[in-house]
N, C-alpha and C positions, 0 to 999 in steps of 0.2 A: 488741290487747295493751294492758295497763294498766301504768302505772308501779308499781313495788314500793314500798310505803310504808316498808319497812325499809331502803331504800337512799337515799343522797343524790341530789339532783337531778343532779349530775355523773355519778354512776354509772348512773343511769337513762338519761341522755342517751347515754352510751357504749354501753349495751346496746341502746337504741332505734335508734341509728345502725347498730350491728352487725347488727341484725335486717334491715336494708335494704342490707346489703353496703357500708356506709360506715364511717368512723371520724372522730374529731376531727381527725386529720391531713388526711384527704381533705377534710373540711369546710373547714378552714383554707385549704387549697390552692384549693378551689373559690371561696372568698370573698376570696382574695388577701390573707390576713392570716396571723398566726402562731397556732400551737396554744395558746400561753400567753394570747394575747388572747381566744381563744374560751373558754378556761377561766375567765378573769377575768369576761367578760360573763355566762357561765352561772352563775358563783358569786354574782353580784349578784341573781340570781333575777328579773330583769326588773322594771321599774316597772309597777305595776298602773294600768291605765287612764290613762296619762300619755304624753306624747310621748317617743319614744325617739330617741336619736342614730341617724344613718343606718346605722352598722355594727350596732348592736343590732337595728335593724329587719330588716336583711338576715339576721342570725343567727336571729331569730325566724321569719322566713319560710322559711329553709332548714330549720330544725328542724320546722316545720309540714309541710313536704313530704317530708322524708327521715328523720325520727325517729319510729319506731313508738311510739305512746302519747303523744307530746308535745302534740298538739292537744287530746286529752281532758284531760290534765293542766292545760293552759292554761285550758280552759273551767271545770274544777273549781275553779281558783284565781282565777277572774275576771280573767284577764290577756288583754288584747286590744290590737291595734294601733290607735292613734288617729292620724288624719291631721292 
């Protein structure tokens, strides 16, 4: 599955999580944070090739595992985790 270029990143993430029987609420619960925090982090569109704060890193990793299309989107937009 590929992200829809006509939708926002947030909408694509919602649909990608839904495709794997997850939601932003479930994601927030799994990461022990709030839904609003997840929305804020994803709206920042992630820093490209820069160090991420720990929660941003966990969100990125979670989406890589549980969001259909996220890994491909990250590769296409040159977004990677830097240790």
